[in-house]
C-alpha positions in Angstrom: 140.8 46.1 107.3 140.6 49.5 105.6 138.0 51.9 107.1 135.2 52.7 104.7 134.4 56.4 104.2 130.8 57.3 103.8 129.5 60.6 102.2 127.7 62.7 104.8 124.6 63.2 102.5 124.3 59.4 102.0 124.3 58.8 105.7 121.6 61.5 106.2 119.4 60.1 103.5 119.7 56.6 105.1 118.8 57.9 108.5 115.8 59.8 107.2 114.4 56.7 105.6 113.9 55.2 109.1 115.0 51.9 110.7 111.5 50.5 110.3 110.8 51.6 106.7 109.2 48.2 106.0 108.2 45.0 107.8 110.0 42.7 105.4 113.7 41.9 105.4 115.1 43.5 102.2 117.4 40.5 101.7 115.1 37.5 101.9 111.8 39.5 101.8 110.3 37.5 104.7 108.6 39.3 107.6 110.9 40.5 110.4 108.4 40.8 113.2 109.4 38.7 116.1 112.6 37.5 114.3 116.2 38.0 115.4 117.4 41.1 113.6 120.5 43.2 112.9 120.7 46.9 112.6 123.2 48.1 110.1 125.2 51.3 110.4 122.7 53.1 108.2 119.9 52.1 110.7 118.1 49.7 108.3 117.1 46.4 110.0 117.4 42.9 108.5 117.4 39.4 109.7 120.7 38.7 111.5 121.2 35.5 109.6 120.8 37.3 106.3 123.4 39.8 107.1 125.7 37.0 108.3 125.2 35.2 105.0 126.1 38.3 103.1 129.4 38.5 104.8 130.0 34.8 104.7 129.6 34.5 101.0 131.6 37.6 100.1 128.7 39.7 98.8 129.6 43.4 98.5 129.7 44.7 102.1 126.9 47.3 101.8 123.4 47.8 102.9 121.0 46.3 100.2 118.9 49.4 100.3 121.2 52.4 100.6 124.6 51.0 99.7 126.3 52.2 102.9 129.0 49.7 104.1 127.8 47.0 106.5 130.5 47.6 109.0 134.0 49.1 109.4 135.5 45.7 110.1 135.4 42.7 112.5 136.3 45.0 115.5 132.9 46.8 115.4 131.1 43.5 114.9 132.9 42.0 117.8 132.2 45.0 120.0 128.5 45.0 119.3 128.3 41.2 119.9 130.1 41.6 123.2 127.8 44.4 124.3 124.8 42.1 123.6 126.4 39.2 125.5 127.2 41.4 128.5 123.5 42.2 128.9 122.7 38.5 129.1 125.7 37.6 131.3 124.6 40.3 133.8 121.1 38.8 134.0 122.6 35.3 134.7 125.2 36.6 137.2 122.5 38.4 139.2 120.4 35.4 139.4 117.5 36.7 137.2 118.0 33.9 134.6 120.1 30.8 133.8 121.8 29.9 130.6 119.3 27.1 130.0 116.2 29.2 130.8 116.7 32.7 129.3 113.7 35.0 128.7 112.9 35.4 125.0 114.4 38.9 124.8 117.7 37.7 126.4 117.8 34.6 124.1 117.6 36.9 121.1 120.4 39.0 122.5 122.5 35.9 123.0 121.7 34.6 119.5 122.8 37.9 118.1 126.0 37.9 120.1 126.9 34.4 118.8 126.2 35.5 115.2 128.3 38.6 115.6 131.2 36.7 117.2 131.0 34.0 114.5 131.1 36.6 111.8 134.2 38.3 113.3 135.8 34.9 114.0 135.4 33.9 110.4 137.4 37.0 109.5 140.2 35.9 111.8 139.5 38.2 114.8 141.2 36.4 117.7 139.1 37.8 120.5 135.9 36.6 118.7 137.4 33.2 118.1 138.2 32.9 121.8 134.7 34.1 122.9 132.9 31.8 120.5 135.1 28.9 121.7 134.0 29.7 125.3 130.3 29.4 124.2 130.9 26.0 122.8 133.1 25.1 125.8 130.2 25.9 128.2 127.2 25.2 126.0 125.9 28.8 126.3 123.5 29.4 123.4 124.9 26.5 121.4 125.2 22.8 121.9 128.2 22.0 124.1 131.0 20.9 121.9 134.6 20.5 123.2 136.0 19.7 119.8 134.6 22.9 118.3 135.8 24.9 121.4 139.3 23.5 121.0 139.3 24.4 117.3 138.3 28.0 117.9 140.7 28.4 120.9 143.5 27.1 118.8 142.9 29.6 116.0 142.9 32.4 118.6 145.8 31.0 120.6 148.0 30.7 117.5 147.5 34.4 117.1 149.0 35.0 120.6 145.7 35.6 122.4 146.5 34.8 126.1 142.9 34.0 127.1 142.6 31.4 124.4 146.0 29.9 125.3 144.8 29.4 128.9 141.5 27.9 127.8 143.3 25.6 125.3 145.6 24.5 128.1 142.6 23.7 130.3 141.2 21.5 127.6 144.4 19.6 127.2 144.7 19.4 131.0 141.3 17.8 131.3 141.2 15.9 128.0 138.0 17.7 126.8 137.6 18.0 123.0 141.3 16.9 122.6 143.4 14.0 123.7 144.6 14.6 127.3 148.2 15.8 127.3 150.0 17.3 130.2 152.8 18.3 127.8 150.4 20.2 125.6 148.7 21.8 128.6 152.0 23.1 129.9 153.0 24.4 126.5 149.9 26.5 126.2 149.9 27.5 129.9 153.4 28.7 129.5 152.6 30.9 126.5 149.8 32.6 128.5 151.8 32.8 131.7 154.6 34.5 129.9 152.1 37.2 128.9 151.3 37.7 132.5 148.0 35.9 132.8 147.6 35.0 136.5 145.4 31.9 136.0 148.0 30.4 133.6 150.8 31.2 136.0 148.9 29.4 138.8 148.3 26.4 136.5 151.9 26.3 135.5 152.9 26.3 139.2 150.7 23.3 139.9 152.2 21.3 137.0 155.7 22.0 138.3 154.7 21.1 141.8 153.1 17.8 140.6 155.6 17.0 137.9 152.9 16.8 135.2 154.2 17.6 131.7 157.4 18.9 133.1 160.1 17.6 135.6 158.9 18.2 139.2 160.5 21.4 140.4 159.1 23.0 143.6 161.3 26.1 143.3 159.9 26.7 139.8 156.4 26.1 141.2 157.0 28.7 143.9 158.1 31.3 141.3 154.9 30.9 139.2 152.7 30.9 142.3 154.3 34.1 143.4 153.8 35.8 140.1 150.1 34.9 140.2 149.8 35.7 143.9 151.3 39.1 143.3 148.4 39.8 140.9 145.9 38.9 143.7 144.9 35.4 142.7 143.6 33.9 145.9 144.3 30.2 145.1 147.9 31.1 144.2 148.3 33.0 147.5 147.0 30.0 149.4 149.3 27.6 147.6 152.3 30.0 148.2 151.4 30.1 151.9 151.4 26.4 152.0 154.9 26.2 150.3 156.3 28.6 153.0 154.5 26.7 155.8 156.0 23.4 154.8 159.3 24.7 153.4 158.8 23.2 150.0 160.7 24.9 147.2 161.5 27.8 149.5 162.9 28.2 153.0 160.3 27.4 155.7 158.9 30.6 157.1 155.7 30.7 159.2 155.6 34.5 159.1 155.5 34.4 155.3 153.0 31.6 155.3 150.7 33.7 157.5 151.1 36.7 155.2 150.1 34.9 152.1 147.3 32.9 153.9 145.9 36.2 155.2 145.8 37.7 151.7 143.9 34.6 150.4 141.5 34.6 153.4 140.6 38.2 152.7 139.2 36.9 149.4 137.3 34.1 151.1 139.6 31.3 150.2 138.5 28.3 152.3 141.8 26.4 152.2 143.6 29.5 153.6 141.0 30.1 156.2 141.4 26.5 157.4 145.2 26.9 157.4 145.1 30.0 159.5 142.7 28.5 162.0 143.9 24.9 162.2 147.6 25.3 161.8 148.6 28.8 162.8 146.2 30.6 165.2 145.5 27.3 167.0 149.2 26.4 167.4 150.8 29.8 167.6 153.0 29.3 164.6 153.8 32.5 162.7 151.3 34.4 164.9 150.5 34.6 168.6 148.2 31.7 169.5 144.6 32.9 169.6 141.8 30.4 170.1 139.1 33.0 169.3 140.7 33.8 166.0 141.2 30.1 165.3 137.5 29.4 165.8 136.5 32.4 163.7 138.5 31.1 160.7 137.4 27.5 161.3 133.8 28.7 161.1 134.3 30.7 157.9 135.9 27.7 156.2 133.4 25.2 157.7 130.6 27.4 156.2 132.1 26.7 152.8 132.0 23.0 153.4 135.7 22.4 154.4 135.5 19.1 156.3 138.9 19.7 158.0 137.6 22.9 159.5 134.3 21.3 160.5 136.2 18.5 162.2 138.5 21.0 164.0 135.6 23.0 165.4 134.3 19.9 167.1 137.7 18.8 168.4 139.2 21.8 170.1 141.1 19.5 172.5 143.4 18.7 169.6 144.5 22.2 168.9 147.6 22.2 171.1 
């Protein structure tokens, strides 16, 4: 989209008029107090829904008061929406709120983010389509809707956006919002994996190992696990360790198994912790036998609910 150029004096006049020149939205004339609002580049404030409708119905893209352009394109709308979402996401991640019980101020930020992403998505912006799909996928700020999530992911994925390709693959993998199809899941996972997305590489490895959507091929599974593991994905490191441990798709090698298990354990992966304790340190395969180290890893895994590790802690006589 071409960038609009704004005369300096027009921008100065707009700024001097003040963001709160009136208490009514200049578009619908209703009061803006306590309502979800949008601040335009000129600093005038309107109802967010009114601004979205202006863009949706193709009305000239300018402020109704000062005629300055609404935005310089979907990129700016996307960036502002993402900034608003990040504020809410941090609240949730830190345990100060949940997606179902947001404070009123956070809910307004989330609503504004969704409006912004929807606006940019309607203009074909792939990142916004993916993010909006994620909201419908998880039911964050909107009613959970797998069909709508799949529709938005597909629009983004067809533009080559790797995150959307991964998410669409996940929906086909689970049969959420679309008919379950391992073949379609593999198709979209492969597109994202070939762009270097570790989570997609890992999923592709699983499908080759299980023979789902593709012919079973352990060597191919190892290759995809290794690509994801090299990027630091703990579950891929753990799976790669398992392949070396059992000699599946690769020559059996306890030393390599330990190396990959240790990388995964450093990130808290419970499966790798159990493997190090139960199979390696307790038996001396790939490392010198060390009951103290074995117990330490068992306890870490048991603390994450791993039943095998919990059982092993109580049955030390079976370690030999």
